[in-house]
C-alpha positions as CSV (number, residue, x, y, z in Angstrom):
1,M,-9.0,11.3,4.9
2,N,-8.3,8.0,3.1
3,V,-7.7,8.9,-0.5
4,S,-8.0,6.3,-3.3
5,T,-6.2,7.0,-6.5
6,M,-6.7,5.7,-10.0
7,L,-3.7,3.5,-11.1
8,G,-3.9,1.4,-14.3
9,G,-7.6,2.3,-14.5
10,R,-8.4,0.9,-11.0
11,W,-9.1,2.6,-7.7
12,T,-6.1,1.9,-5.4
13,L,-5.5,2.5,-1.7
14,P,-2.5,1.5,0.5
15,T,-2.7,1.1,4.2
16,I,0.3,0.5,6.6
17,E,0.9,-0.9,10.0
18,S,4.1,0.0,11.8
19,T,5.2,-2.4,14.5
20,G,8.7,-1.6,15.7
21,T,11.2,-3.1,13.3
22,T,8.6,-4.2,10.6
23,V,6.3,-2.1,8.5
24,R,3.4,-3.9,6.8
25,L,1.8,-2.5,3.7
26,H,-1.6,-3.6,2.4
27,V,-2.5,-2.5,-1.2
28,S,-6.2,-2.7,-2.0
29,V,-7.4,-2.4,-5.7
30,S,-11.0,-2.3,-6.7
31,V,-11.8,-4.7,-9.6
32,E,-14.9,-5.9,-11.4
33,D,-13.9,-9.6,-11.3
34,T,-11.1,-11.9,-10.0
35,E,-9.5,-12.4,-13.4
36,V,-8.8,-8.8,-14.3
37,L,-5.4,-8.5,-12.5
38,T,-4.2,-12.1,-13.2
39,G,-0.5,-11.9,-13.9
40,Q,-0.3,-8.1,-13.3
41,T,2.4,-7.1,-10.9
42,V,2.2,-4.4,-8.2
43,T,5.4,-2.8,-7.0
44,V,5.9,-0.6,-3.9
45,A,8.4,1.6,-2.2
46,L,8.3,2.9,1.3
47,Q,10.2,5.9,2.6
48,A,10.9,6.2,6.4
49,G,13.3,8.5,8.1
50,G,14.6,9.9,4.8
51,Q,15.5,6.5,3.4
52,Q,13.9,3.7,1.4
53,L,13.2,0.6,3.5
54,A,14.0,-2.8,2.1
55,V,11.2,-5.1,1.2
56,S,11.3,-8.3,3.3
57,E,8.1,-9.9,2.2
58,A,6.2,-9.6,-1.1
59,P,3.6,-11.6,-3.0
60,P,4.8,-13.6,-6.1
61,D,4.6,-11.5,-9.3
62,G,1.0,-11.2,-10.4
63,A,-0.4,-13.1,-7.3
64,W,-3.4,-11.4,-5.6
65,Y,-6.0,-12.6,-3.1
66,Y,-9.5,-11.3,-3.2
67,L,-12.2,-10.1,-0.8
68,E,-15.8,-10.2,-2.2
69,T,-18.8,-8.5,-0.6
70,L,-20.9,-6.2,-2.7
71,A,-17.7,-5.3,-4.5
72,I,-14.5,-7.2,-5.3
73,T,-11.1,-6.0,-3.9
74,A,-7.8,-7.4,-5.0
75,I,-5.1,-7.3,-2.3
76,A,-1.3,-7.6,-2.1
77,D,0.5,-7.5,1.2
78,F,4.1,-6.5,1.7
79,A,6.5,-6.1,4.7
80,F,9.5,-3.9,5.0
81,D,12.5,-4.2,7.4
82,N,12.6,-1.2,9.7
83,P,15.5,-2.0,12.1
84,E,15.8,1.6,13.3
85,N,12.1,1.9,14.0
86,L,11.8,4.9,11.6
87,T,8.5,6.7,11.1
88,P,7.0,5.9,7.7
89,E,6.8,9.0,5.5
90,S,5.4,8.0,2.1
91,V,4.6,5.0,0.0
92,T,4.7,4.7,-3.8
93,V,2.6,2.1,-5.5
94,T,3.0,1.1,-9.2
95,L,0.3,-0.8,-11.0
96,G,-0.4,-1.1,-14.8
97,G,2.6,1.2,-15.6
98,E,1.3,4.1,-13.5
99,S,2.6,5.2,-10.1
100,A,1.2,7.3,-7.2
101,T,2.7,8.4,-4.0
102,W,0.8,8.8,-0.7
103,L,2.1,10.7,2.3
104,A,2.2,8.8,5.6
105,E,1.7,11.7,8.0
106,L,0.8,10.6,11.5
107,P,-2.2,12.7,12.6
108,A,-1.9,15.1,15.5
109,A,-4.6,15.0,18.1
110,D,-6.4,18.0,16.6
111,Q,-5.9,17.2,12.9
112,G,-7.5,14.7,10.6
113,P,-5.5,11.7,9.3
114,G,-2.9,11.9,6.5
115,D,-3.3,10.6,3.0
116,F,-3.6,7.0,4.1
117,P,-4.1,5.2,7.4
118,I,-1.3,4.1,9.7
119,V,-2.5,1.6,12.3
């Protein structure tokens, strides 16, 4: 099941996509308006195969883009080098001075998904 967690007073949920030698991480944060996170940095760490992967792409500090439907979601996208095609294990997101870690368990055919989706 996808599990959002409160970080810095905001519901936060990471999702990842693993494509061979690159892992993409998408961090979604629920906000009440597009100004609330202005200048606020989000940092991430991704563990795979027992090691921390190097960040190869990250948004500028405090830069977010937004999706607006009935709610507003702030988004930050990251990419990590994964030259050994290691399986992602966990991701840690820090926002507003608070951190949370989600497990990246690949679901078995007869189990539900892990803490957050892997595409």
